VMD Tcl script that builds the backbone (N, CA, C; Angstrom):
set m [mol new atoms 489]
animate dup $m
set s [atomselect $m all]
$s set {name element resname resid chain x y z} {
  {N N MET 1 A 0.789 -1.129 -0.066}
  {CA C MET 1 A 0.036 -0.003 0.044}
  {C C MET 1 A 0.930 1.220 0.019}
  {N N GLU 2 A 0.466 2.259 -0.604}
  {CA C GLU 2 A 1.237 3.486 -0.729}
  {C C GLU 2 A 0.313 4.676 -0.686}
  {N N GLN 3 A 0.892 5.773 -0.103}
  {CA C GLN 3 A 0.212 7.029 -0.056}
  {C C GLN 3 A 1.314 8.130 0.139}
  {N N VAL 4 A 0.815 9.344 -0.170}
  {CA C VAL 4 A 1.584 10.511 -0.058}
  {C C VAL 4 A 1.099 11.343 1.157}
  {N N ILE 5 A 2.036 11.614 2.147}
  {CA C ILE 5 A 1.806 12.353 3.317}
  {C C ILE 5 A 2.413 13.829 3.086}
  {N N GLU 6 A 1.499 14.764 3.497}
  {CA C GLU 6 A 2.011 16.016 3.409}
  {C C GLU 6 A 2.805 16.663 4.505}
  {N N LEU 7 A 3.935 15.823 4.818}
  {CA C LEU 7 A 4.852 16.173 5.837}
  {C C LEU 7 A 6.340 15.773 5.338}
  {N N PRO 8 A 7.378 16.286 5.950}
  {CA C PRO 8 A 8.674 15.878 5.539}
  {C C PRO 8 A 8.939 14.382 5.942}
  {N N PRO 9 A 9.774 13.648 5.128}
  {CA C PRO 9 A 9.992 12.338 5.375}
  {C C PRO 9 A 10.561 11.921 6.859}
  {N N ASN 10 A 11.429 12.757 7.403}
  {CA C ASN 10 A 12.042 12.561 8.693}
  {C C ASN 10 A 10.898 12.603 9.777}
  {N N HIS 11 A 9.973 13.469 9.618}
  {CA C HIS 11 A 8.914 13.582 10.515}
  {C C HIS 11 A 8.068 12.282 10.540}
  {N N VAL 12 A 7.718 11.874 9.360}
  {CA C VAL 12 A 6.843 10.683 9.263}
  {C C VAL 12 A 7.636 9.356 9.814}
  {N N PHE 13 A 8.916 9.297 9.391}
  {CA C PHE 13 A 9.784 8.155 9.938}
  {C C PHE 13 A 9.888 8.255 11.476}
  {N N ASN 14 A 10.171 9.420 11.954}
  {CA C ASN 14 A 10.234 9.467 13.503}
  {C C ASN 14 A 9.033 9.021 14.148}
  {N N PHE 15 A 7.946 9.385 13.711}
  {CA C PHE 15 A 6.538 9.085 14.158}
  {C C PHE 15 A 6.433 7.386 14.112}
  {N N LEU 16 A 6.792 6.831 12.953}
  {CA C LEU 16 A 6.537 5.369 12.952}
  {C C LEU 16 A 7.614 4.719 13.749}
  {N N ALA 17 A 8.744 5.397 13.942}
  {CA C ALA 17 A 9.893 4.628 14.840}
  {C C ALA 17 A 9.413 4.629 16.378}
  {N N GLN 18 A 8.294 5.294 16.832}
  {CA C GLN 18 A 7.984 5.283 18.108}
  {C C GLN 18 A 6.802 4.145 18.337}
  {N N PRO 19 A 7.022 2.914 18.767}
  {CA C PRO 19 A 6.016 1.959 18.837}
  {C C PRO 19 A 4.681 2.356 19.458}
  {N N SER 20 A 4.869 3.261 20.510}
  {CA C SER 20 A 3.678 3.678 21.292}
  {C C SER 20 A 2.720 4.458 20.359}
  {N N ASN 21 A 3.120 4.994 19.138}
  {CA C ASN 21 A 2.279 5.710 18.324}
  {C C ASN 21 A 1.384 4.698 17.436}
  {N N LEU 22 A 1.670 3.455 17.419}
  {CA C LEU 22 A 0.898 2.529 16.638}
  {C C LEU 22 A -0.629 2.629 17.240}
  {N N ALA 23 A -0.712 2.690 18.514}
  {CA C ALA 23 A -2.119 2.789 19.057}
  {C C ALA 23 A -2.867 3.899 18.686}
  {N N LEU 24 A -2.240 4.927 18.277}
  {CA C LEU 24 A -2.854 6.168 17.829}
  {C C LEU 24 A -3.614 6.137 16.472}
  {N N TRP 25 A -3.163 5.198 15.624}
  {CA C TRP 25 A -3.738 5.014 14.314}
  {C C TRP 25 A -4.239 3.685 13.919}
  {N N ASN 26 A -3.889 2.727 14.786}
  {CA C ASN 26 A -4.391 1.313 14.501}
  {C C ASN 26 A -5.247 0.882 15.443}
  {N N TYR 27 A -6.575 0.809 15.187}
  {CA C TYR 27 A -7.596 0.562 16.206}
  {C C TYR 27 A -7.474 -0.763 16.864}
  {N N TYR 28 A -6.772 -1.616 16.305}
  {CA C TYR 28 A -6.558 -2.936 16.954}
  {C C TYR 28 A -5.515 -3.113 17.937}
  {N N ILE 29 A -4.567 -2.073 17.874}
  {CA C ILE 29 A -3.458 -2.100 18.923}
  {C C ILE 29 A -3.779 -1.096 20.096}
  {N N MET 30 A -3.643 -1.622 21.378}
  {CA C MET 30 A -4.046 -0.755 22.435}
  {C C MET 30 A -2.800 -0.190 22.950}
  {N N SER 31 A -1.698 -0.838 22.862}
  {CA C SER 31 A -0.445 -0.189 23.438}
  {C C SER 31 A 0.679 -1.127 22.785}
  {N N ALA 32 A 1.956 -0.521 23.167}
  {CA C ALA 32 A 3.051 -1.250 22.669}
  {C C ALA 32 A 4.109 -1.113 23.896}
  {N N VAL 33 A 4.804 -2.256 24.141}
  {CA C VAL 33 A 5.748 -2.265 25.139}
  {C C VAL 33 A 7.187 -2.756 24.554}
  {N N ILE 34 A 8.202 -1.871 24.847}
  {CA C ILE 34 A 9.503 -2.405 24.275}
  {C C ILE 34 A 10.200 -3.182 25.461}
  {N N HIS 35 A 10.684 -4.391 25.058}
  {CA C HIS 35 A 11.343 -5.279 26.051}
  {C C HIS 35 A 12.896 -5.248 25.967}
  {N N THR 36 A 13.377 -4.405 25.071}
  {CA C THR 36 A 14.929 -4.329 24.962}
  {C C THR 36 A 15.388 -3.139 25.501}
  {N N PRO 37 A 16.415 -3.047 26.344}
  {CA C PRO 37 A 16.929 -1.840 26.977}
  {C C PRO 37 A 17.691 -1.192 25.803}
  {N N GLY 38 A 17.906 0.099 26.017}
  {CA C GLY 38 A 18.581 0.973 25.213}
  {C C GLY 38 A 17.765 1.735 23.938}
  {N N ASN 39 A 18.278 2.138 23.000}
  {CA C ASN 39 A 17.780 3.006 22.049}
  {C C ASN 39 A 16.964 1.959 21.019}
  {N N PHE 40 A 15.740 2.371 20.589}
  {CA C PHE 40 A 15.115 1.697 19.693}
  {C C PHE 40 A 15.924 1.532 18.260}
  {N N GLY 41 A 15.848 0.390 17.797}
  {CA C GLY 41 A 16.641 0.090 16.519}
  {C C GLY 41 A 16.691 -1.333 16.216}
  {N N GLN 42 A 17.500 -1.608 15.262}
  {CA C GLN 42 A 17.560 -3.056 14.766}
  {C C GLN 42 A 17.868 -3.950 16.007}
  {N N GLY 43 A 17.001 -5.074 16.076}
  {CA C GLY 43 A 17.228 -5.925 17.220}
  {C C GLY 43 A 16.314 -5.683 18.425}
  {N N THR 44 A 15.620 -4.521 18.364}
  {CA C THR 44 A 14.856 -4.253 19.446}
  {C C THR 44 A 13.513 -5.227 19.413}
  {N N VAL 45 A 13.126 -5.662 20.563}
  {CA C VAL 45 A 11.893 -6.545 20.847}
  {C C VAL 45 A 10.940 -5.834 21.431}
  {N N LEU 46 A 9.707 -5.881 20.727}
  {CA C LEU 46 A 8.591 -5.160 21.305}
  {C C LEU 46 A 7.309 -6.080 21.231}
  {N N GLU 47 A 6.510 -5.652 22.171}
  {CA C GLU 47 A 5.286 -6.438 22.216}
  {C C GLU 47 A 3.967 -5.525 22.049}
  {N N LEU 48 A 3.199 -6.008 21.063}
  {CA C LEU 48 A 2.047 -5.178 20.606}
  {C C LEU 48 A 0.900 -5.892 21.361}
  {N N ILE 49 A 0.249 -4.990 22.300}
  {CA C ILE 49 A -0.867 -5.469 23.006}
  {C C ILE 49 A -2.143 -5.026 22.193}
  {N N ARG 50 A -2.796 -6.135 21.818}
  {CA C ARG 50 A -4.039 -6.009 21.065}
  {C C ARG 50 A -5.296 -6.158 21.828}
  {N N LYS 51 A -6.522 -6.031 21.281}
  {CA C LYS 51 A -7.653 -6.148 21.942}
  {C C LYS 51 A -7.816 -7.567 22.672}
  {N N LYS 52 A -7.320 -8.535 21.917}
  {CA C LYS 52 A -7.535 -9.984 22.403}
  {C C LYS 52 A -6.429 -10.802 22.587}
  {N N ASP 53 A -5.282 -10.232 22.333}
  {CA C ASP 53 A -3.971 -10.896 22.432}
  {C C ASP 53 A -2.779 -9.983 22.544}
  {N N ARG 54 A -1.595 -10.676 22.575}
  {CA C ARG 54 A -0.258 -9.880 22.587}
  {C C ARG 54 A 0.577 -10.698 21.571}
  {N N LEU 55 A 1.233 -9.729 20.754}
  {CA C LEU 55 A 2.096 -10.294 19.738}
  {C C LEU 55 A 3.600 -9.775 19.964}
  {N N THR 56 A 4.565 -10.646 19.976}
  {CA C THR 56 A 6.060 -10.148 20.071}
  {C C THR 56 A 6.682 -10.008 18.757}
  {N N TYR 57 A 7.142 -8.872 18.393}
  {CA C TYR 57 A 7.795 -8.569 17.154}
  {C C TYR 57 A 9.407 -8.110 17.491}
  {N N LYS 58 A 10.102 -8.324 16.523}
  {CA C LYS 58 A 11.580 -7.764 16.570}
  {C C LYS 58 A 11.805 -6.974 15.403}
  {N N VAL 59 A 12.605 -5.944 15.629}
  {CA C VAL 59 A 12.883 -5.085 14.504}
  {C C VAL 59 A 13.946 -5.790 13.785}
  {N N ILE 60 A 13.771 -6.063 12.494}
  {CA C ILE 60 A 14.700 -6.710 11.543}
  {C C ILE 60 A 15.519 -5.756 10.637}
  {N N GLU 61 A 15.043 -4.515 10.522}
  {CA C GLU 61 A 15.582 -3.558 9.675}
  {C C GLU 61 A 15.310 -2.150 10.272}
  {N N TYR 62 A 16.299 -1.474 10.463}
  {CA C TYR 62 A 16.166 0.075 10.917}
  {C C TYR 62 A 17.114 0.795 10.295}
  {N N ALA 63 A 16.614 1.607 9.244}
  {CA C ALA 63 A 17.525 2.511 8.525}
  {C C ALA 63 A 16.918 3.821 8.385}
  {N N PRO 64 A 17.118 4.730 9.449}
  {CA C PRO 64 A 16.529 6.078 9.557}
  {C C PRO 64 A 17.020 6.890 8.378}
  {N N PRO 65 A 16.345 7.788 7.703}
  {CA C PRO 65 A 14.928 7.882 7.903}
  {C C PRO 65 A 14.164 7.308 6.765}
  {N N TYR 66 A 14.584 5.988 6.388}
  {CA C TYR 66 A 14.080 5.431 5.086}
  {C C TYR 66 A 13.217 4.142 5.225}
  {N N ARG 67 A 13.695 3.268 6.144}
  {CA C ARG 67 A 13.157 2.005 6.257}
  {C C ARG 67 A 13.031 1.443 7.659}
  {N N LEU 68 A 11.987 0.774 7.944}
  {CA C LEU 68 A 11.724 0.215 9.312}
  {C C LEU 68 A 10.980 -1.081 9.029}
  {N N ALA 69 A 11.480 -2.348 9.461}
  {CA C ALA 69 A 10.721 -3.528 9.306}
  {C C ALA 69 A 10.743 -4.279 10.596}
  {N N VAL 70 A 9.622 -4.918 10.820}
  {CA C VAL 70 A 9.701 -5.906 12.088}
  {C C VAL 70 A 9.024 -7.160 11.678}
  {N N GLN 71 A 9.374 -8.225 12.539}
  {CA C GLN 71 A 9.021 -9.594 12.223}
  {C C GLN 71 A 8.465 -10.196 13.529}
  {N N LEU 72 A 7.266 -10.862 13.230}
  {CA C LEU 72 A 6.684 -11.523 14.318}
  {C C LEU 72 A 7.453 -12.705 14.876}
  {N N GLN 73 A 7.582 -12.942 16.219}
  {CA C GLN 73 A 8.429 -13.943 16.736}
  {C C GLN 73 A 7.756 -15.223 16.869}
  {N N PRO 74 A 8.490 -16.284 16.854}
  {CA C PRO 74 A 7.896 -17.755 16.935}
  {C C PRO 74 A 7.201 -17.705 18.325}
  {N N PRO 75 A 6.238 -18.707 18.498}
  {CA C PRO 75 A 5.939 -19.819 17.686}
  {C C PRO 75 A 4.865 -19.438 16.527}
  {N N LEU 76 A 4.528 -18.258 16.240}
  {CA C LEU 76 A 3.547 -17.822 15.452}
  {C C LEU 76 A 4.130 -17.898 13.955}
  {N N PRO 77 A 3.262 -17.858 12.884}
  {CA C PRO 77 A 3.802 -17.910 11.511}
  {C C PRO 77 A 4.852 -16.653 11.215}
  {N N LYS 78 A 5.634 -16.882 10.264}
  {CA C LYS 78 A 6.445 -15.886 9.948}
  {C C LYS 78 A 5.750 -14.685 9.199}
  {N N GLN 79 A 5.731 -13.721 9.903}
  {CA C GLN 79 A 4.992 -12.426 9.407}
  {C C GLN 79 A 5.841 -11.202 9.602}
  {N N GLN 80 A 5.834 -10.406 8.656}
  {CA C GLN 80 A 6.595 -9.096 8.803}
  {C C GLN 80 A 5.759 -7.878 8.166}
  {N N PHE 81 A 6.101 -6.788 8.703}
  {CA C PHE 81 A 5.530 -5.551 8.031}
  {C C PHE 81 A 6.658 -4.487 8.097}
  {N N SER 82 A 6.609 -3.720 7.023}
  {CA C SER 82 A 7.601 -2.700 6.941}
  {C C SER 82 A 7.071 -1.344 6.224}
  {N N PHE 83 A 7.778 -0.242 6.698}
  {CA C PHE 83 A 7.420 1.016 6.147}
  {C C PHE 83 A 8.741 1.430 5.352}
  {N N GLU 84 A 8.365 1.974 4.271}
  {CA C GLU 84 A 9.476 2.571 3.402}
  {C C GLU 84 A 9.238 4.085 3.192}
  {N N VAL 85 A 10.074 4.975 3.562}
  {CA C VAL 85 A 9.845 6.382 3.417}
  {C C VAL 85 A 10.765 6.923 2.375}
  {N N THR 86 A 10.183 7.683 1.400}
  {CA C THR 86 A 11.027 8.452 0.487}
  {C C THR 86 A 10.354 9.799 0.218}
  {N N ALA 87 A 11.277 10.775 -0.174}
  {CA C ALA 87 A 10.815 12.115 -0.354}
  {C C ALA 87 A 10.113 12.238 -1.645}
  {N N ALA 88 A 8.894 12.937 -1.629}
  {CA C ALA 88 A 8.077 13.173 -2.896}
  {C C ALA 88 A 7.991 14.710 -2.916}
  {N N GLN 89 A 8.954 15.381 -3.481}
  {CA C GLN 89 A 9.096 16.758 -3.305}
  {C C GLN 89 A 9.191 17.186 -1.987}
  {N N GLN 90 A 8.329 18.122 -1.563}
  {CA C GLN 90 A 8.460 18.573 -0.025}
  {C C GLN 90 A 7.582 17.529 0.820}
  {N N PHE 91 A 7.069 16.478 0.331}
  {CA C PHE 91 A 6.200 15.661 1.022}
  {C C PHE 91 A 6.901 14.210 1.227}
  {N N THR 92 A 6.021 13.277 1.681}
  {CA C THR 92 A 6.607 11.919 1.997}
  {C C THR 92 A 5.796 10.832 1.310}
  {N N HIS 93 A 6.449 10.033 0.494}
  {CA C HIS 93 A 5.879 8.873 -0.165}
  {C C HIS 93 A 6.096 7.726 0.660}
  {N N LEU 94 A 4.981 7.146 1.250}
  {CA C LEU 94 A 5.073 6.054 2.352}
  {C C LEU 94 A 4.530 4.857 1.695}
  {N N THR 95 A 5.341 3.741 1.795}
  {CA C THR 95 A 4.867 2.400 1.385}
  {C C THR 95 A 4.887 1.545 2.453}
  {N N TYR 96 A 3.745 0.805 2.608}
  {CA C TYR 96 A 3.639 -0.167 3.768}
  {C C TYR 96 A 3.358 -1.557 3.191}
  {N N THR 97 A 4.217 -2.459 3.646}
  {CA C THR 97 A 4.242 -3.898 3.102}
  {C C THR 97 A 3.882 -4.775 4.273}
  {N N TRP 98 A 3.038 -5.787 4.024}
  {CA C TRP 98 A 2.715 -6.833 5.108}
  {C C TRP 98 A 2.844 -8.184 4.445}
  {N N GLN 99 A 3.576 -9.084 5.055}
  {CA C GLN 99 A 3.646 -10.362 4.516}
  {C C GLN 99 A 3.446 -11.418 5.528}
  {N N ILE 100 A 2.970 -12.644 5.074}
  {CA C ILE 100 A 2.884 -13.723 6.065}
  {C C ILE 100 A 3.174 -14.910 5.305}
  {N N GLU 101 A 3.978 -15.750 5.832}
  {CA C GLU 101 A 4.430 -17.029 5.186}
  {C C GLU 101 A 3.845 -18.284 6.078}
  {N N LEU 102 A 2.984 -19.005 5.487}
  {CA C LEU 102 A 2.406 -20.053 6.168}
  {C C LEU 102 A 2.884 -21.447 5.920}
  {N N GLU 103 A 3.631 -21.486 4.911}
  {CA C GLU 103 A 4.267 -22.789 4.349}
  {C C GLU 103 A 4.970 -23.540 5.435}
  {N N ASP 104 A 5.726 -23.026 6.366}
  {CA C ASP 104 A 6.335 -23.797 7.307}
  {C C ASP 104 A 5.762 -23.580 8.732}
  {N N TYR 105 A 4.492 -23.201 8.812}
  {CA C TYR 105 A 3.735 -23.004 10.095}
  {C C TYR 105 A 2.878 -24.279 10.283}
  {N N SER 106 A 2.771 -24.607 11.647}
  {CA C SER 106 A 1.935 -25.633 12.196}
  {C C SER 106 A 1.966 -26.841 11.204}
  {N N VAL 107 A 0.774 -27.528 11.078}
  {CA C VAL 107 A 0.669 -28.635 10.101}
  {C C VAL 107 A 1.254 -28.532 8.736}
  {N N PHE 108 A 1.316 -27.331 8.285}
  {CA C PHE 108 A 1.693 -27.158 6.760}
  {C C PHE 108 A 3.087 -27.533 6.585}
  {N N LYS 109 A 4.014 -27.449 7.634}
  {CA C LYS 109 A 5.331 -27.874 7.553}
  {C C LYS 109 A 5.614 -29.309 7.348}
  {N N TYR 110 A 4.557 -30.147 7.583}
  {CA C TYR 110 A 4.727 -31.537 7.370}
  {C C TYR 110 A 4.108 -32.045 6.034}
  {N N ILE 111 A 3.572 -31.130 5.330}
  {CA C ILE 111 A 2.896 -31.444 4.092}
  {C C ILE 111 A 4.026 -31.140 2.831}
  {N N PRO 112 A 4.237 -32.131 2.177}
  {CA C PRO 112 A 5.320 -31.842 1.046}
  {C C PRO 112 A 4.818 -30.830 0.050}
  {N N ASN 113 A 5.766 -29.995 -0.422}
  {CA C ASN 113 A 5.465 -29.046 -1.314}
  {C C ASN 113 A 4.798 -29.637 -2.731}
  {N N GLY 114 A 3.827 -28.942 -3.164}
  {CA C GLY 114 A 3.039 -29.325 -4.337}
  {C C GLY 114 A 1.623 -28.971 -4.311}
  {N N LEU 115 A 1.029 -29.503 -5.230}
  {CA C LEU 115 A -0.342 -28.994 -5.575}
  {C C LEU 115 A -1.241 -29.102 -4.314}
  {N N ILE 116 A -1.256 -30.235 -3.522}
  {CA C ILE 116 A -2.009 -30.434 -2.372}
  {C C ILE 116 A -1.759 -29.346 -1.245}
  {N N LYS 117 A -0.514 -29.128 -1.106}
  {CA C LYS 117 A -0.061 -28.056 -0.156}
  {C C LYS 117 A -0.657 -26.827 -0.623}
  {N N ASN 118 A -0.376 -26.466 -1.772}
  {CA C ASN 118 A -0.884 -25.161 -2.316}
  {C C ASN 118 A -2.361 -25.006 -2.228}
  {N N LEU 119 A -3.200 -25.955 -2.493}
  {CA C LEU 119 A -4.593 -25.894 -2.334}
  {C C LEU 119 A -4.952 -25.730 -0.948}
  {N N LEU 120 A -4.354 -26.393 -0.030}
  {CA C LEU 120 A -4.649 -26.212 1.504}
  {C C LEU 120 A -4.272 -24.875 1.929}
  {N N LEU 121 A -3.080 -24.327 1.439}
  {CA C LEU 121 A -2.765 -22.939 1.916}
  {C C LEU 121 A -3.619 -21.942 1.307}
  {N N ALA 122 A -4.255 -22.107 0.235}
  {CA C ALA 122 A -5.108 -21.147 -0.518}
  {C C ALA 122 A -6.365 -20.800 0.569}
  {N N ILE 123 A -6.711 -21.779 1.301}
  {CA C ILE 123 A -7.863 -21.388 2.196}
  {C C ILE 123 A -7.529 -20.391 3.296}
  {N N PRO 124 A -6.484 -20.597 4.150}
  {CA C PRO 124 A -6.091 -19.514 5.085}
  {C C PRO 124 A -5.729 -18.226 4.423}
  {N N ARG 125 A -5.029 -18.234 3.291}
  {CA C ARG 125 A -4.616 -17.106 2.556}
  {C C ARG 125 A -5.777 -16.228 2.159}
  {N N SER 126 A -6.780 -16.932 1.578}
  {CA C SER 126 A -8.038 -16.216 1.243}
  {C C SER 126 A -8.804 -15.578 2.428}
  {N N VAL 127 A -8.762 -16.266 3.563}
  {CA C VAL 127 A -9.412 -15.691 4.764}
  {C C VAL 127 A -8.599 -14.618 5.180}
  {N N ILE 128 A -7.336 -14.655 5.314}
  {CA C ILE 128 A -6.454 -13.581 5.771}
  {C C ILE 128 A -6.631 -12.353 4.779}
  {N N LEU 129 A -6.686 -12.492 3.518}
  {CA C LEU 129 A -6.718 -11.391 2.715}
  {C C LEU 129 A -8.192 -10.901 2.719}
  {N N ARG 130 A -9.240 -11.443 2.943}
  {CA C ARG 130 A -10.502 -10.977 3.064}
  {C C ARG 130 A -10.687 -10.126 4.287}
  {N N PHE 131 A -10.030 -10.463 5.363}
  {CA C PHE 131 A -10.225 -9.689 6.667}
  {C C PHE 131 A -9.142 -8.711 6.888}
  {N N VAL 132 A -8.007 -9.086 6.606}
  {CA C VAL 132 A -6.760 -8.300 7.050}
  {C C VAL 132 A -6.548 -7.069 6.131}
  {N N LYS 133 A -6.660 -7.401 4.884}
  {CA C LYS 133 A -6.367 -6.276 3.926}
  {C C LYS 133 A -7.210 -5.210 3.947}
  {N N PRO 134 A -8.498 -5.118 4.072}
  {CA C PRO 134 A -9.347 -3.983 4.271}
  {C C PRO 134 A -9.082 -3.255 5.486}
  {N N ALA 135 A -8.934 -3.966 6.692}
  {CA C ALA 135 A -8.630 -3.339 7.871}
  {C C ALA 135 A -7.310 -2.691 7.916}
  {N N THR 136 A -6.340 -3.262 7.271}
  {CA C THR 136 A -4.960 -2.488 7.005}
  {C C THR 136 A -5.108 -1.358 6.132}
  {N N GLN 137 A -5.860 -1.532 5.189}
  {CA C GLN 137 A -5.954 -0.232 4.292}
  {C C GLN 137 A -6.750 0.835 5.086}
  {N N GLU 138 A -7.686 0.600 5.878}
  {CA C GLU 138 A -8.331 1.587 6.678}
  {C C GLU 138 A -7.417 2.175 7.606}
  {N N ASN 139 A -6.618 1.390 8.373}
  {CA C ASN 139 A -5.653 1.850 9.355}
  {C C ASN 139 A -4.639 2.817 8.655}
  {N N PHE 140 A -4.187 2.397 7.469}
  {CA C PHE 140 A -3.195 3.153 6.881}
  {C C PHE 140 A -3.610 4.622 6.514}
  {N N GLY 141 A -5.035 4.637 6.057}
  {CA C GLY 141 A -5.623 5.828 5.987}
  {C C GLY 141 A -5.700 6.680 7.134}
  {N N LYS 142 A -5.973 6.028 8.344}
  {CA C LYS 142 A -6.040 6.807 9.618}
  {C C LYS 142 A -4.712 7.352 9.880}
  {N N LEU 143 A -3.609 6.633 9.612}
  {CA C LEU 143 A -2.183 7.052 9.975}
  {C C LEU 143 A -2.150 8.417 9.170}
  {N N LYS 144 A -2.446 8.534 7.907}
  {CA C LYS 144 A -2.237 9.726 7.049}
  {C C LYS 144 A -3.093 10.880 7.691}
  {N N THR 145 A -4.316 10.627 8.042}
  {CA C THR 145 A -5.266 11.612 8.726}
  {C C THR 145 A -4.670 12.151 9.880}
  {N N LEU 146 A -4.220 11.291 10.805}
  {CA C LEU 146 A -3.589 11.679 12.092}
  {C C LEU 146 A -2.344 12.580 11.837}
  {N N LEU 147 A -1.470 12.199 10.868}
  {CA C LEU 147 A -0.271 12.873 10.694}
  {C C LEU 147 A -0.600 14.274 10.088}
  {N N GLN 148 A -1.465 14.382 9.229}
  {CA C GLN 148 A -1.770 15.519 8.461}
  {C C GLN 148 A -2.682 16.540 9.211}
  {N N THR 149 A -3.549 15.975 10.042}
  {CA C THR 149 A -4.415 16.903 10.782}
  {C C THR 149 A -4.228 16.935 12.330}
  {N N GLY 150 A -3.373 15.924 12.920}
  {CA C GLY 150 A -3.051 15.898 14.267}
  {C C GLY 150 A -4.200 15.278 15.122}
  {N N LYS 151 A -5.306 14.754 14.419}
  {CA C LYS 151 A -6.289 13.973 15.148}
  {C C LYS 151 A -6.994 12.972 14.178}
  {N N VAL 152 A -7.563 11.854 14.786}
  {CA C VAL 152 A -8.285 10.904 13.933}
  {C C VAL 152 A -9.325 10.276 14.859}
  {N N THR 153 A -10.376 9.842 14.271}
  {CA C THR 153 A -11.472 8.872 14.951}
  {C C THR 153 A -11.109 7.495 14.432}
  {N N LEU 154 A -10.726 6.605 15.415}
  {CA C LEU 154 A -10.495 5.154 14.847}
  {C C LEU 154 A -11.874 4.407 14.680}
  {N N GLN 155 A -11.681 3.253 14.125}
  {CA C GLN 155 A -12.775 2.442 13.855}
  {C C GLN 155 A -13.705 2.074 15.044}
  {N N ASP 156 A -13.065 1.850 16.207}
  {CA C ASP 156 A -13.698 1.595 17.419}
  {C C ASP 156 A -14.305 2.772 18.184}
  {N N GLY 157 A -14.175 3.942 17.553}
  {CA C GLY 157 A -14.692 5.064 18.184}
  {C C GLY 157 A -13.661 5.919 19.038}
  {N N ARG 158 A -12.525 5.396 19.184}
  {CA C ARG 158 A -11.598 6.132 19.999}
  {C C ARG 158 A -11.125 7.327 19.286}
  {N N GLU 159 A -11.002 8.586 19.775}
  {CA C GLU 159 A -10.477 9.668 19.186}
  {C C GLU 159 A -9.023 9.810 19.667}
  {N N THR 160 A -8.118 9.858 18.774}
  {CA C THR 160 A -6.761 10.041 19.159}
  {C C THR 160 A -6.212 11.394 18.516}
  {N N LYS 161 A -5.108 11.911 19.302}
  {CA C LYS 161 A -4.470 13.139 18.926}
  {C C LYS 161 A -2.903 12.916 18.849}
  {N N LEU 162 A -2.194 13.677 18.203}
  {CA C LEU 162 A -0.838 13.640 18.200}
  {C C LEU 162 A -0.393 14.154 19.579}
  {N N PRO 163 A 0.714 13.566 20.112}
  {CA C PRO 163 A 1.263 13.945 21.369}
  {C C PRO 163 A 1.896 15.355 21.287}
}
mol reanalyze $m
mol bondsrecalc $m
mol representation Tube
mol addrep $m
């Protein structure tokens, strides 16, 4: 997903590099806790506290002010999301990428590669795309609104403001 945000790239990147800011634009995240001492960067472990669960991520790429990527930690499936920030004249071009790999997760790792495995993987992939993609697109729009206006109303009714 991509969008242009009418702010300088370093401003956008610095906002994204503060995990506590996730709860300001992603309605499903209630808070974020950093479990690694020191400065935020590559190798930082953080826990995203969501409405019904907690997920632990590790920063796998941190290249200010251009790229930030995190990966979900085992035992859950290999999932990562990243933000890429580039200058678009005086504004920011922001690309968000989300990936999940189910091939080696749970029972799928015991099924040989081939047609049967691909057919079985098509079911969870379809469900994930049907539910996750629209919510992610909506959250991404909330991020832009928050950064450009300083406030946003999330899907669950929470009103958030920039700190």
